[in-house]
N, C-alpha and C positions, 0 to 999 in steps of 0.2 A: 487511368485514374481509378480509384476504387469507391465503389457507390456508399451512399451514408447508411443504407440496411445492413451492408456487409460489416461496416465499421461497428455499428450499434450491435450486431449479433457478436462479435468477437469481444467487444467490451462487456457485453452481458455474460459471456462465458467466463471470461476473465474474473469478474466481479463474483459470480456463483462460485468459482474455484476458490478465490479469496474468503467469502463468507463461510465456506465449508473450514478453511483453515482457521478462522476465528472461532466458529462455534463448534466444529466437532474435534478439535484438538486440544490436548492438556498440556503440551509442551510449549513453553513460553517462546521459544524460538519460531515454531511453526505458527505462533498467534501472531507475532510482528511480521513475519513474512505474508501472513493472511491479509493484515491491514495494508500492508504495502501493495499486495495486489489489487486490492479494491480502491486504493488511492490511485493506481495506474490505471485502472479500468475508467474511472471518473474522468481523468485526464484525456483519455482516449476519446471518451464521449465528447468533451470540451473541444479538441482538436477537430474531431469528425462535423460537429454542429458548426464551428468557427469556419471550416473549410467549405462546408455546404452553404451557409448564408453570406458570407463574405469572403469570396476566394482570394482576393488581393490584398486582404488585410493582415498585417504582421503583428498588431499588438496582443492578439490572443495567444499567438506562439511565444511571446516573451512572457505573458503571464504563466503559461504551461511550463516554460522554462525555469522560471521563479519556483513554481510549486513543486516541480521535480527536485530541485535543489533542496527544499525544505524538506522533503521526503527524504532524502539521501541523509540529511542532519538528524531527522527523526528516528531513522532507523540505526544510525550509529550510537544515538543515545540510549535507545533502547535495547540493543545489543550490549553496549557497556554496563547498564543496569542488570541485564539477565547474567553477564559474566561475573559480576560483582556478587549478585545474590548466590549464584553457583559456587562461588569460593567459599562463601560462609555456610552455606547449607549442603552442598554436595549433591543438589538436584536441580533440574530445570522444568520441574513440573509447576504448573501454575497453582495447581490447588495447594502445594506444599509452601509456596513463597507468600504467606499471606502476612508474614511479619518481617518487616524492614528494619534492621538495625545498623547503627553507624560502626 
């Protein structure tokens, strides 16, 4: 069994990489991937703390499963928006995608 500090360190590293992806990149796809990494790191923290505080409870795992499903839906919608914007403006840079047209 992995101890809680190891889980927290791994989640912190994942969150840091995701934060760099959000703040340091200009490509919209990289920004979405950074957000996904940050959400995944927070869910890893939730699982770690629930496993540490209530080892036999399964309700927290169900909550994490629902949130991971919502993360997948959010990523699919975000990638769909980026692809649509790329088809209109031929760029995926976030600075250039300031205007949304139908």
